[in-house]
C-alpha positions as CSV (number, residue, x, y, z in Angstrom):
1,X,139.2,97.1,149.9
2,X,137.0,97.8,152.1
3,X,133.2,96.8,151.8
4,X,131.5,100.2,152.2
5,X,133.8,100.8,149.4
6,X,133.0,97.7,148.0
7,X,129.0,98.5,147.7
8,X,129.5,101.9,146.4
9,X,131.2,100.8,143.5
10,X,129.2,98.3,143.0
11,X,126.3,100.7,143.0
12,X,128.5,103.6,140.7
13,X,128.7,101.1,138.1
14,X,124.8,99.7,138.4
15,X,124.1,103.2,138.1
16,X,126.2,103.9,135.4
17,X,124.9,101.0,133.2
18,X,121.4,102.0,133.8
19,X,121.9,105.4,132.4
20,X,124.0,104.1,128.9
21,X,121.2,101.4,129.0
22,X,118.6,104.4,129.1
23,X,120.7,106.6,126.8
24,X,121.1,104.2,123.9
25,X,117.3,103.1,124.1
26,X,116.3,106.6,123.7
27,X,118.6,107.3,120.4
28,X,117.7,104.2,118.9
29,X,114.1,104.5,119.2
30,X,113.4,108.2,118.5
31,X,113.9,108.3,114.9
32,X,111.5,105.3,114.2
33,X,108.1,106.2,112.8
34,X,104.5,104.6,113.5
35,X,102.4,106.8,111.1
36,X,101.2,106.4,108.3
37,X,104.8,106.4,106.2
38,X,106.0,104.0,107.8
39,X,103.3,102.1,105.9
40,X,104.1,100.0,102.8
41,X,102.0,101.3,99.8
42,X,100.2,98.8,97.5
43,X,97.3,97.8,99.8
44,X,94.2,99.1,98.8
45,X,91.0,99.9,100.8
46,X,87.6,99.6,99.6
47,X,85.6,103.1,100.3
48,X,81.8,104.1,100.3
49,X,80.2,107.3,100.0
50,X,77.0,107.2,102.8
51,X,75.9,110.1,101.3
52,X,71.8,110.0,100.5
53,X,71.7,109.1,96.1
54,X,75.6,108.6,96.1
55,X,76.9,105.6,97.3
56,X,79.4,105.7,95.0
57,X,82.3,102.7,95.9
58,X,86.3,103.4,95.0
59,X,89.5,101.7,96.3
60,X,92.7,104.2,98.2
61,X,95.6,102.9,98.8
62,X,96.0,102.2,103.0
63,X,99.2,104.8,102.8
64,X,97.2,107.4,101.3
65,X,94.1,106.5,103.6
66,X,95.9,107.2,107.0
67,X,97.2,110.1,105.7
68,X,94.3,111.7,104.7
69,X,93.1,110.5,108.7
70,X,96.2,111.8,110.1
71,X,95.7,115.6,108.0
72,X,91.6,115.6,108.8
73,X,91.1,114.3,111.9
74,X,89.9,116.2,114.8
75,X,91.2,115.8,118.1
76,X,87.8,116.5,119.6
77,X,85.5,113.6,117.8
78,X,86.6,110.4,118.2
79,X,85.1,108.7,114.5
80,X,87.3,108.6,111.5
81,X,86.3,112.0,109.6
82,X,84.9,111.4,105.9
83,X,87.1,110.6,102.8
84,X,85.7,113.3,100.4
85,X,83.9,111.7,97.2
86,X,84.8,111.5,93.9
87,X,81.7,111.7,92.6
88,X,79.3,113.7,94.6
89,X,82.9,115.9,96.3
90,X,80.9,115.1,99.5
91,X,83.5,114.4,103.0
92,X,80.9,111.4,102.7
93,X,83.1,108.4,101.8
94,X,84.2,105.8,104.9
95,X,85.9,102.7,105.2
96,X,84.1,99.5,103.9
97,X,84.4,96.0,102.8
98,X,84.1,94.6,99.2
99,X,82.5,90.6,99.7
100,X,85.3,87.9,98.4
101,X,81.9,85.6,97.8
102,X,79.4,87.8,96.2
103,X,80.6,91.0,95.8
104,X,79.0,93.3,97.2
105,X,80.1,96.6,99.1
106,X,79.2,97.3,102.8
107,X,80.7,99.2,105.5
108,X,82.2,97.3,108.3
109,X,80.4,96.6,111.4
110,X,76.7,96.4,109.8
111,X,76.2,92.8,111.0
112,X,75.6,93.5,115.2
113,X,77.9,91.8,117.6
114,X,80.0,89.7,114.8
115,X,83.0,90.0,112.3
116,X,83.5,93.6,110.8
117,X,83.7,92.0,107.7
118,X,81.0,90.2,107.2
119,X,78.5,90.4,104.6
120,X,75.1,91.1,105.6
121,X,73.7,90.1,102.0
122,X,75.5,86.3,101.7
123,X,76.6,86.5,104.9
124,X,80.1,85.9,104.3
125,X,82.8,86.4,106.4
126,X,86.7,86.3,105.7
127,X,88.0,86.6,109.0
128,X,85.4,84.2,110.2
129,X,86.9,81.9,107.4
130,X,90.8,82.6,108.6
131,X,90.2,81.6,111.9
132,X,89.1,78.2,110.8
133,X,91.6,77.6,108.7
134,X,94.3,78.4,111.4
135,X,92.6,76.0,113.9
136,X,92.7,72.7,111.1
137,X,96.1,73.5,111.1
138,X,96.6,73.1,114.9
């Protein structure tokens, strides 16, 4: 076989393989979901009402929380929408943390320039503790 015909055949085989790889990737990835329905139920988030005089605290399943956010998110606003408070009825419930050490419920990121889960009451941070433990194991 001539050298030029060999090159043409090789280029054709390579192009065919690339197209086939693209088709396989598309077909296997298109049905996968990264939305809330892919989350396993059972992980609970704390929420706290920010309405003046309310301050109600409650738990919500992580999957339900993200489904709510997906349904109520305004694409023009970067912040998460408020969740309806079961006590006062306002859309003023936001994700919070409950301190493992003292039990205080607070808004994430309350302590500036620190871990989002740093308790403003006692100073405990679960994230910090987990990182310290991980460093000890290294």
